[in-house]
Every structure is written in C-alpha cells, then in structure tokens.
C-alpha positions, 0 to 999 in steps of 0.5 A: 863020164859026168853024173848028174843028180837033181834034187829040190823038186816038190809041190807047191801052189801057184805063186810059190817058189822052189829051188832045184839043185844039180850036183855033178861028179865024175868030170871037170864041172867047170868045162861043161855048159849046164842047162835045165830042160823040162817035160810036162806029160804029153809034151816035148822036152823044152829048154828052160835056162842055161849057164856058160861054163864060168857062170857070167852068162845066162839064157832063158826061155821067154816062158820063164824070163824074169821069174827063174834064175839059173846059177852055178858054183863051180867050187861045189860042182852044182848048178841051181835053178831058182823058180819064183812066181810059179804057175801051173803050167810050170808043172813038169819033170825038170832035168839038169843037162851038161854038154862040153863047151858052149851051151844051146837051148837044143836038148839033142846037143847035151850029152849027159842028163840027170834022172829028173825031178818033179815039180807040181804047181797047183792053182 
C-alpha cells in the first residue's frame, strides 16, 4: 500500500509559479509510474503530467506543455511538479497518483492517490 502526500499549493497571481511535491511511503517508489492530475470545480479530473519509473521520460497535457515540468527523485521517494507562467485556468485541486508499471493519462488506471493540494491563480 502506497501513501501519497502532496504539498506546495497556494495562491499566486497570473504569471507566477509554484512547485508541488508529492512524498510517497509504504511501497517501492521506483516501481511506480507517477502522475499529476487536477480537478477544477464542476469539472472532471484531468491529466496534467506523468513521469515513468526511472524518470527518463515525461508526458504532458497540451494545456501545460512548455509551462509545467514533472520530475522525480527516487532517492527521496518524491515527485515534483514545477508550474511556471501560471494562468487563472490552472486553478484546481492538484492530485498526485501512482500505479505500478507504465504511466497512462487515464485517472481510472491509477491505484493510489494523495489528498490533493489547492492551487489558485488570480488574474
């Protein structure tokens, strides 16, 4: 059983930046594909970014490509999401997710979830 705890959310103005962290415990972190999803009020949960088990490949939603960077440190059991050039439409609760094996962009295929961290971007 893997436990995930996100941190780093907050309120920023448009154009600002935040760095989210997700600390994992209770499993072999390097065996899990990791991803970030987000959910805005009244909307479906959507894929943001994913990183493969070794960290050598990453994937992004078109809406964040070029602005967000996902990375992981397997020595610290932590995955990060660096978010630059934030926009009001990035406002959402951001969730960290893990699944054994390859990553996907489908939330239903992830087994473990954090509690979420709020990101609010004002114009």
